[in-house]
N, C-alpha and C positions, 0 to 999 in steps of 0.2 A: 503494500500499499504506500503510494506516494505521501510523503510528509512535508510540511513547510513549518518555518520558525512561527511560533506564537510571539507577536510583537517583537520586542528585541530582548527576549528573555533566554534566548539560547535553547529554550524548550521545543522540541519538534511534535507537532500535532497531525493526524492524518486529516488529509483534504476531504475525505467522506467520513463523517462520524455517524452516530445513530441517534435519532431524536426520540422522544418519549411523549410528545404532546398528543392528547387525545386518548391517553390510557385512563380509564375510568374506574371509579369505585363500583363495588357490588356486582362484579360480573362473575363469570363462571370459573372454577378451577381450571377447566380446559383452556378458556380464554388466557388465563395468567401463565400457563404452562407454556402455551404456544408463543407468547411474547417473551418469555425468557428464553426459549429455544432460539428466537430469532437474534436476541441480543448476544447470546454464546456463539452462534454462527457468524455473526458480524465480527466479533471479536477474533474468532479463528481466521476471519479474511483479513485481518489488520485494522478493522475500523474500531479501534479501542478507545476512541473519544465518545463518551455517552453523555448525552445533555438530558438534564430534567429540571424540575422546578417543584417548590412547594405547593403551586397552585395545580399542578397537573394530577388530577384525582385527589387533590388536598391531601397529599402525603403518599398515596398509594403507589405512585410511579416511583417515588424515591425509595420506598420500601422494596418495590420490586428489582430497581436496579442494585440495591444493596443485597438482596438475595443472590443475584447474578455474580456480584464484585467478589462475594466471599470465596468463589472457586478459583481466583486468581491471585497472584502476587500483586500487592497494592501498586507497586512501581510500574506494572505492566499496562495500568489502566490510566485514562485521563477522565476524570469526572467532574462535570460541571452542574451546577445547580443555581437556581435564582430566588433571590428575595422578593416576595410579593409586596409591593409598595403601599401596603395598607397600615403598617406599623408606624404609628406616629412618634413614638419615642425611642430615643437610644435603647434603652432597656428591652422595648418590644422588639427592635430589629435584631438584637443580639440573641433574644430568646428564639426567635424564627430560625436564627442562622443555626443555634444549637440542636433545635428540633429537626432541621433538616439532616444534621450529622447523625442524629439519633436515628432517624427513619433509615438512612442509608447505612447504619452502623459502621460509620468510618471515623477515624479520628481526625481526617482534614479532607477538604476538598482541594481538588487542583485550581478550579477557577469558580468564583462567585460572582454572581451579576444583579445589579439591581434591574429587576425585570421590566418595569415601566417608569418613566417619569412621573411624579405626582406633584403638581404645582402647590398642593397643601403642605408638603414637607421641603424644608430647605436641603438643597444639594450638599451645603456644608455639613449638615447634621447627617446625612446618609453617608458621605464620604469619610466622616469621622470615625463612624462605626465600622465601615468596611476596611479603613486603615487599621483599626484596633484589631480586626478579626485577622489580618494578615500578621500583625506583630504578635499575636497570640498563638499563632500557629494553627489556625483553625481553617485556613485557606492559603494556597501558594500564591495565588494570583486573583486579581479583581478585575471587573469590568462592567459594563452596562449593556442594556438591550432596549431597542426601540428610541433611542437617544438620537436628537439631531445633533449636528455639529456644534451649535451654539451651547447646548446643554452639555455636551461633552467638555467643550472649553471650560465652562464653570466648574465641572466636576474635577478636572485636571488641576484648576488653579486652587481647589479647596484643600487637595492632597498635599502632604508635607513631604514624606519620604518613600511613598509608593506611587507608582504609575498605573494607569488604566492600561490594559493590554488587549482588550476585545470589546467590539460592539456587536451585539447580535441583532439582525434586523430581517424583516420579511424582504426576500430578494429572490428573483428569478427571471427568466427571459421575458415573462410578461410584466414584471414589475421592476424595472431597472433604475428607479430613482436613486437608490443609494449607491449604485455604481457610479453613476454620473455626478451625484452631488456631494456623497460622503467620503468616497474612498479615496479621493485624493489627499484630503486632509488626515485620513487614518494611516495611509502610507507614510506621509511626512512624519507623523507624531509616533510611529511605532505601535499602532493598533491594528490588530487583524480583524477582519469582517468576517462574522459568521453568518452565512445565509440560512435561516429557517424557511420553511415551505419552499424549498428550492424546486419542488416540483409543481408548485402551484395547486391548483383546484383539481382533484381527481386525476392528477398525472398528466394533464394537458389533453385528456382524451377529447374534450369539447372545443379545443382550439380550432379555429378555421382560418381562412385566407391566406395571406402571404407568409405569416409567421408558420402555419402548419405546412405549407408547401417547403419553406427554408428547412424546417425540422426533418421532414421526411426525406428531402434531397440530400442532406447531410448524414442522416442515419443510414441511407442505402449506400453512401460512399464509404462508411465504415463498417457496415454489416452490424449495425446497433439498432437499438430502439429509439424513438423520439425522447423517450424518458433519460435514456443514458446521454444522449446528445444534450439535453437541457443541463443535467448535472455537469457534464464535460465542459459545457460553455462557462459555467461558474468557476470552476476549480482550474480552468486554463487562463483565469484572470489573476494576476499577481496579488497576493495577500489576502485571497479568498479562501474559506474552508465552508463546508456545506454540512448540515445534519438532517437528511432525510429521515421521515418516519417510514418504517416498514414492519408490519405485524405478520407477514408471510415470508417463510425463508426464501422462496423464489424471488421475491422483491428484494430481499437483503443482498442475495448473491448477484443480481442485476445491477443495484447501486454501487456495489464494490467494483464491478468490472468497468464502471464509468471512470475510474481513477486512471485507468490506463490509456484513455482515448486522448490523442494529442490532436487539437483543431489547428488548422491553418488559419493565418491572419485573415485570409478572404472569408473563410467560415465563420470566424469570430465576428467580423464585421457584418456579415450577412444577417446573423442573428440580432446584433446590436441595432442594425437598422429597422428591425421589425418588432420593436417592442409594443406596438400598437398594432394589432392585426387588421388588415383590411381585406 
């Protein structure tokens, strides 16, 4: 599995990871068993970056990731979780972080993100807590999710001795806003972009027009699926990694193969020009 550096940390992270958004509480044992099998298969294929959050199934996703993680050496996995920004006090934010560690049955996270900006909570307060979590050894790195460049700048200024290394945003061939608007700043400041929902809605099965034609043409040239080409387009962009969700093993395997696809500059430009299907 291809890896790139996370920010300026020296840490290498897989360009295709595994997302757990959409995992729900109250499902059958069979459902959870199948999800765990998918995560195990992904790890076997080098997709050792697993992304979760306290809000995913309200702790159930974290617990399930923890059940999978115990089968491996901790150093072989890179686990990200996210702070849901409803906690108004420093004490509440720390309590949420400790609860995530408890759910995951881990001593530390590799990366901890503020899930969404909340205008009711000062960025300075959030960053104070995030920096303390690093200093206490509860997370190795910190970042944000769904933050604009202006908000990232404010967060960076609030930090003293720790730097943000990641911004996780919704990004795919149909939604290229952050590639155009955020990525130049992120590159310049040593912040990696993680694309969530990299396969859009239903894996682009309903996409029509010029974008569909371009995806199918490039897929034909590479003997790949349009989903693999959509993933490959993102990870062929410098400083971008992805976390597709896959709750079927065949989809995990297809996602992993996308990491090996190298697109030409002409193919990259063709998809960049088709962000709005017509």
